[in-house]
PAPAMAR-582175 format. One record per atom (N, C-alpha, C): x, y, z; atom name. Coordinates in steps of 0.1 Angstrom, whole numbers. Example, Ala and Ser with C-alpha at 12.3 -4.5 7.8 and 13.67 -1.06 7.14 Angstrom:
node xx->132	yy->-57	zz->78	atome->N
node xx->123	yy->-45	zz->78	atome->CA
node xx->132	yy->-33	zz->78	atome->C
node xx->128	yy->-22	zz->71	atome->N
node xx->137	yy->-11	zz->71	atome->CA
node xx->129	yy->0	zz->79	atome->C
This chain:
node xx->150	yy->171	zz->-107	atome->N
node xx->150	yy->182	zz->-98	atome->CA
node xx->159	yy->192	zz->-103	atome->C
node xx->155	yy->205	zz->-105	atome->N
node xx->164	yy->215	zz->-111	atome->CA
node xx->177	yy->219	zz->-102	atome->C
node xx->174	yy->218	zz->-89	atome->N
node xx->185	yy->222	zz->-80	atome->CA
node xx->198	yy->211	zz->-82	atome->C
node xx->193	yy->198	zz->-82	atome->N
node xx->204	yy->188	zz->-83	atome->CA
node xx->211	yy->190	zz->-97	atome->C
node xx->204	yy->194	zz->-108	atome->N
node xx->209	yy->196	zz->-121	atome->CA
node xx->219	yy->208	zz->-120	atome->C
node xx->215	yy->219	zz->-112	atome->N
node xx->223	yy->231	zz->-112	atome->CA
node xx->235	yy->227	zz->-104	atome->C
node xx->234	yy->220	zz->-93	atome->N
node xx->247	yy->215	zz->-85	atome->CA
node xx->256	yy->207	zz->-94	atome->C
node xx->250	yy->199	zz->-101	atome->N
node xx->259	yy->189	zz->-110	atome->CA
node xx->265	yy->198	zz->-121	atome->C
node xx->258	yy->208	zz->-127	atome->N
node xx->265	yy->217	zz->-137	atome->CA
node xx->277	yy->225	zz->-130	atome->C
node xx->275	yy->229	zz->-118	atome->N
node xx->284	yy->237	zz->-111	atome->CA
node xx->297	yy->228	zz->-109	atome->C
node xx->294	yy->215	zz->-104	atome->N
node xx->306	yy->206	zz->-101	atome->CA
node xx->313	yy->202	zz->-114	atome->C
node xx->305	yy->199	zz->-125	atome->N
node xx->310	yy->196	zz->-138	atome->CA
node xx->319	yy->208	zz->-143	atome->C
node xx->315	yy->220	zz->-141	atome->N
node xx->323	yy->231	zz->-146	atome->CA
node xx->334	yy->235	zz->-136	atome->C
node xx->335	yy->227	zz->-126	atome->N
node xx->346	yy->230	zz->-116	atome->CA
node xx->348	yy->245	zz->-113	atome->C
node xx->337	yy->251	zz->-111	atome->N
node xx->337	yy->265	zz->-107	atome->CA
node xx->340	yy->267	zz->-93	atome->C
node xx->345	yy->278	zz->-89	atome->N
node xx->345	yy->282	zz->-75	atome->CA
node xx->333	yy->286	zz->-72	atome->C
node xx->325	yy->282	zz->-62	atome->N
node xx->312	yy->286	zz->-59	atome->CA
node xx->311	yy->291	zz->-44	atome->C
node xx->304	yy->303	zz->-43	atome->N
node xx->303	yy->307	zz->-30	atome->CA
node xx->293	yy->300	zz->-22	atome->C
node xx->294	yy->299	zz->-9	atome->N
node xx->286	yy->292	zz->1	atome->CA
node xx->271	yy->298	zz->-1	atome->C
node xx->272	yy->312	zz->-4	atome->N
node xx->258	yy->319	zz->-5	atome->CA
node xx->249	yy->312	zz->-17	atome->C
node xx->257	yy->308	zz->-27	atome->N
node xx->249	yy->302	zz->-39	atome->CA
node xx->246	yy->287	zz->-36	atome->C
node xx->256	yy->280	zz->-30	atome->N
node xx->254	yy->266	zz->-28	atome->CA
node xx->244	yy->263	zz->-16	atome->C
node xx->244	yy->270	zz->-5	atome->N
node xx->236	yy->266	zz->5	atome->CA
node xx->221	yy->266	zz->2	atome->C
node xx->215	yy->274	zz->-6	atome->N
node xx->200	yy->272	zz->-10	atome->CA
node xx->198	yy->261	zz->-19	atome->C
node xx->208	yy->258	zz->-26	atome->N
node xx->207	yy->246	zz->-35	atome->CA
node xx->206	yy->233	zz->-27	atome->C
node xx->217	yy->232	zz->-17	atome->N
node xx->218	yy->220	zz->-8	atome->CA
node xx->205	yy->219	zz->1	atome->C
node xx->201	yy->231	zz->5	atome->N
node xx->188	yy->231	zz->14	atome->CA
node xx->177	yy->225	zz->7	atome->C
node xx->175	yy->229	zz->-5	atome->N
node xx->164	yy->226	zz->-14	atome->CA
node xx->165	yy->210	zz->-16	atome->C
node xx->177	yy->205	zz->-19	atome->N
node xx->180	yy->191	zz->-22	atome->CA
node xx->176	yy->183	zz->-10	atome->C
node xx->181	yy->187	zz->2	atome->N
node xx->179	yy->181	zz->13	atome->CA
node xx->163	yy->180	zz->17	atome->C
node xx->157	yy->191	zz->16	atome->N
node xx->143	yy->192	zz->17	atome->CA
node xx->135	yy->182	zz->9	atome->C
node xx->139	yy->181	zz->-4	atome->N
node xx->133	yy->172	zz->-13	atome->CA
node xx->135	yy->158	zz->-8	atome->C
node xx->147	yy->154	zz->-5	atome->N
node xx->150	yy->141	zz->0	atome->CA
node xx->142	yy->137	zz->12	atome->C
node xx->139	yy->147	zz->22	atome->N
node xx->132	yy->143	zz->33	atome->CA
node xx->118	yy->142	zz->29	atome->C
node xx->112	yy->150	zz->20	atome->N
node xx->98	yy->149	zz->16	atome->CA
node xx->97	yy->135	zz->10	atome->C
node xx->106	yy->131	zz->0	atome->N
node xx->105	yy->118	zz->-6	atome->CA
node xx->105	yy->107	zz->4	atome->C
node xx->114	yy->108	zz->14	atome->N
node xx->115	yy->98	zz->25	atome->CA
node xx->101	yy->96	zz->32	atome->C
node xx->95	yy->107	zz->35	atome->N
node xx->83	yy->108	zz->42	atome->CA
node xx->72	yy->101	zz->33	atome->C
node xx->72	yy->104	zz->20	atome->N
node xx->61	yy->98	zz->12	atome->CA
node xx->64	yy->83	zz->11	atome->C
node xx->76	yy->78	zz->10	atome->N
node xx->80	yy->65	zz->10	atome->CA
node xx->75	yy->58	zz->22	atome->C
node xx->78	yy->64	zz->34	atome->N
node xx->74	yy->59	zz->47	atome->CA
node xx->59	yy->57	zz->48	atome->C
node xx->53	yy->68	zz->44	atome->N
node xx->37	yy->67	zz->43	atome->CA
node xx->32	yy->56	zz->36	atome->C
node xx->38	yy->54	zz->23	atome->N
node xx->33	yy->44	zz->13	atome->CA
node xx->35	yy->31	zz->19	atome->C
node xx->47	yy->29	zz->26	atome->N
node xx->50	yy->16	zz->32	atome->CA
node xx->41	yy->13	zz->42	atome->C
node xx->36	yy->22	zz->51	atome->N
node xx->28	yy->20	zz->61	atome->CA
node xx->12	yy->17	zz->55	atome->C
node xx->10	yy->23	zz->45	atome->N
node xx->-4	yy->19	zz->39	atome->CA
node xx->-4	yy->5	zz->33	atome->C
node xx->8	yy->1	zz->26	atome->N
node xx->9	yy->-12	zz->21	atome->CA
node xx->8	yy->-23	zz->32	atome->C
node xx->16	yy->-20	zz->44	atome->N
node xx->15	yy->-28	zz->55	atome->CA
node xx->0	yy->-30	zz->60	atome->C
node xx->-7	yy->-19	zz->60	atome->N
node xx->-21	yy->-20	zz->65	atome->CA
node xx->-29	yy->-29	zz->57	atome->C
node xx->-28	yy->-27	zz->43	atome->N
node xx->-36	yy->-35	zz->33	atome->CA
node xx->-31	yy->-49	zz->34	atome->C
node xx->-19	yy->-53	zz->35	atome->N
node xx->-14	yy->-67	zz->36	atome->CA
node xx->-20	yy->-72	zz->49	atome->C
node xx->-20	yy->-66	zz->60	atome->N
node xx->-27	yy->-70	zz->72	atome->CA
node xx->-40	yy->-74	zz->70	atome->C
node xx->-49	yy->-65	zz->63	atome->N
node xx->-62	yy->-68	zz->61	atome->CA
node xx->-65	yy->-80	zz->52	atome->C
node xx->-56	yy->-81	zz->41	atome->N
node xx->-57	yy->-93	zz->33	atome->CA
node xx->-53	yy->-107	zz->40	atome->C
node xx->-44	yy->-105	zz->50	atome->N
node xx->-40	yy->-116	zz->58	atome->CA
node xx->-51	yy->-120	zz->68	atome->C
node xx->-58	yy->-111	zz->74	atome->N
node xx->-69	yy->-114	zz->82	atome->CA
node xx->-80	yy->-121	zz->74	atome->C
node xx->-83	yy->-116	zz->61	atome->N
node xx->-93	yy->-121	zz->53	atome->CA
node xx->-90	yy->-136	zz->49	atome->C
node xx->-77	yy->-137	zz->46	atome->N
node xx->-72	yy->-151	zz->41	atome->CA
node xx->-73	yy->-160	zz->53	atome->C
node xx->-70	yy->-156	zz->65	atome->N
node xx->-71	yy->-165	zz->76	atome->CA
node xx->-85	yy->-169	zz->79	atome->C
node xx->-94	yy->-159	zz->78	atome->N
node xx->-108	yy->-163	zz->79	atome->CA
node xx->-114	yy->-172	zz->69	atome->C
node xx->-108	yy->-169	zz->57	atome->N
node xx->-114	yy->-178	zz->45	atome->CA
node xx->-107	yy->-191	zz->47	atome->C
node xx->-95	yy->-193	zz->52	atome->N
node xx->-89	yy->-205	zz->54	atome->CA
node xx->-97	yy->-214	zz->64	atome->C
node xx->-102	yy->-208	zz->75	atome->N
node xx->-110	yy->-215	zz->84	atome->CA
node xx->-123	yy->-221	zz->77	atome->C
node xx->-127	yy->-214	zz->66	atome->N
node xx->-139	yy->-220	zz->59	atome->CA
node xx->-136	yy->-227	zz->46	atome->C
node xx->-122	yy->-231	zz->46	atome->N
node xx->-116	yy->-239	zz->34	atome->CA
node xx->-118	yy->-233	zz->20	atome->C
node xx->-115	yy->-219	zz->21	atome->N
node xx->-115	yy->-212	zz->8	atome->CA
node xx->-104	yy->-204	zz->7	atome->C
node xx->-97	yy->-205	zz->-5	atome->N
node xx->-84	yy->-197	zz->-7	atome->CA
node xx->-88	yy->-184	zz->-13	atome->C
node xx->-83	yy->-173	zz->-8	atome->N
node xx->-86	yy->-160	zz->-13	atome->CA
node xx->-72	yy->-153	zz->-17	atome->C
node xx->-74	yy->-150	zz->-30	atome->N
node xx->-61	yy->-141	zz->-35	atome->CA
node xx->-65	yy->-126	zz->-38	atome->C
node xx->-77	yy->-125	zz->-42	atome->N
node xx->-81	yy->-112	zz->-45	atome->CA
node xx->-94	yy->-107	zz->-37	atome->C
node xx->-98	yy->-95	zz->-38	atome->N
node xx->-110	yy->-91	zz->-32	atome->CA
node xx->-122	yy->-97	zz->-39	atome->C
node xx->-121	yy->-100	zz->-52	atome->N
node xx->-131	yy->-106	zz->-60	atome->CA
node xx->-133	yy->-120	zz->-55	atome->C
node xx->-123	yy->-127	zz->-52	atome->N
node xx->-123	yy->-140	zz->-47	atome->CA
node xx->-131	yy->-141	zz->-32	atome->C
node xx->-126	yy->-130	zz->-25	atome->N
node xx->-133	yy->-129	zz->-11	atome->CA
node xx->-148	yy->-126	zz->-12	atome->C
node xx->-153	yy->-117	zz->-21	atome->N
node xx->-166	yy->-115	zz->-24	atome->CA
node xx->-174	yy->-128	zz->-28	atome->C
node xx->-167	yy->-135	zz->-38	atome->N
node xx->-174	yy->-147	zz->-43	atome->CA
node xx->-175	yy->-158	zz->-32	atome->C
node xx->-164	yy->-159	zz->-23	atome->N
node xx->-166	yy->-169	zz->-12	atome->CA
node xx->-177	yy->-165	zz->-2	atome->C
node xx->-179	yy->-152	zz->0	atome->N
node xx->-188	yy->-147	zz->9	atome->CA
node xx->-202	yy->-149	zz->4	atome->C
node xx->-205	yy->-147	zz->-9	atome->N
node xx->-217	yy->-149	zz->-16	atome->CA
node xx->-220	yy->-165	zz->-16	atome->C
node xx->-211	yy->-174	zz->-19	atome->N
node xx->-213	yy->-187	zz->-17	atome->CA
node xx->-217	yy->-192	zz->-4	atome->C
node xx->-210	yy->-186	zz->6	atome->N
node xx->-213	yy->-190	zz->21	atome->CA
node xx->-227	yy->-186	zz->24	atome->C
node xx->-231	yy->-174	zz->20	atome->N
node xx->-245	yy->-169	zz->23	atome->CA
node xx->-256	yy->-178	zz->17	atome->C
node xx->-253	yy->-182	zz->3	atome->N
node xx->-261	yy->-191	zz->-2	atome->CA
node xx->-263	yy->-205	zz->5	atome->C
node xx->-252	yy->-210	zz->10	atome->N
node xx->-252	yy->-223	zz->16	atome->CA
node xx->-260	yy->-221	zz->29	atome->C
node xx->-258	yy->-211	zz->36	atome->N
node xx->-264	yy->-207	zz->49	atome->CA
node xx->-279	yy->-207	zz->46	atome->C
node xx->-283	yy->-200	zz->36	atome->N
node xx->-297	yy->-197	zz->32	atome->CA
node xx->-305	yy->-210	zz->29	atome->C
node xx->-296	yy->-219	zz->22	atome->N
node xx->-302	yy->-233	zz->18	atome->CA
node xx->-303	yy->-241	zz->29	atome->C
node xx->-294	yy->-241	zz->39	atome->N
node xx->-294	yy->-249	zz->51	atome->CA
node xx->-306	yy->-245	zz->61	atome->C
node xx->-307	yy->-232	zz->61	atome->N
node xx->-319	yy->-226	zz->70	atome->CA
node xx->-332	yy->-230	zz->65	atome->C
node xx->-333	yy->-229	zz->51	atome->N
node xx->-346	yy->-233	zz->44	atome->CA
node xx->-348	yy->-248	zz->46	atome->C
node xx->-338	yy->-257	zz->45	atome->N
node xx->-340	yy->-271	zz->47	atome->CA
node xx->-344	yy->-274	zz->62	atome->C
node xx->-338	yy->-267	zz->71	atome->N
node xx->-341	yy->-268	zz->84	atome->CA
node xx->-356	yy->-266	zz->87	atome->C
node xx->-360	yy->-255	zz->82	atome->N
node xx->-374	yy->-250	zz->86	atome->CA
node xx->-385	yy->-259	zz->78	atome->C
node xx->-382	yy->-264	zz->66	atome->N
node xx->-391	yy->-273	zz->58	atome->CA
node xx->-389	yy->-287	zz->61	atome->C
node xx->-382	yy->-290	zz->70	atome->N
node xx->-381	yy->-305	zz->75	atome->CA
node xx->-394	yy->-309	zz->82	atome->C
node xx->-398	yy->-321	zz->79	atome->N
node xx->-410	yy->-325	zz->85	atome->CA
node xx->-408	yy->-328	zz->101	atome->C
node xx->-417	yy->-326	zz->109	atome->N
node xx->-415	yy->-327	zz->124	atome->CA
node xx->-420	yy->-339	zz->129	atome->C
């Protein structure tokens, strides 16, 4: 960030600086920190939502005795479950009465 570099250059040069020159730099730095903080907060919320979805998927999979670590594992488990269901239904309908 160029404002922070400018402020560092001023401090390292130990110049006397007017408030008129420092205020815009400090305002820009503060604004940047606020924006970064908001982005981090938003990303943390997104990560929490994703983790919650995987937690729910894992708890459902655990009830079916399947361990899920990735989305691919979940799709594979779902495909296997559908195949087992289809086979069971076919067997049920083809059973002699």
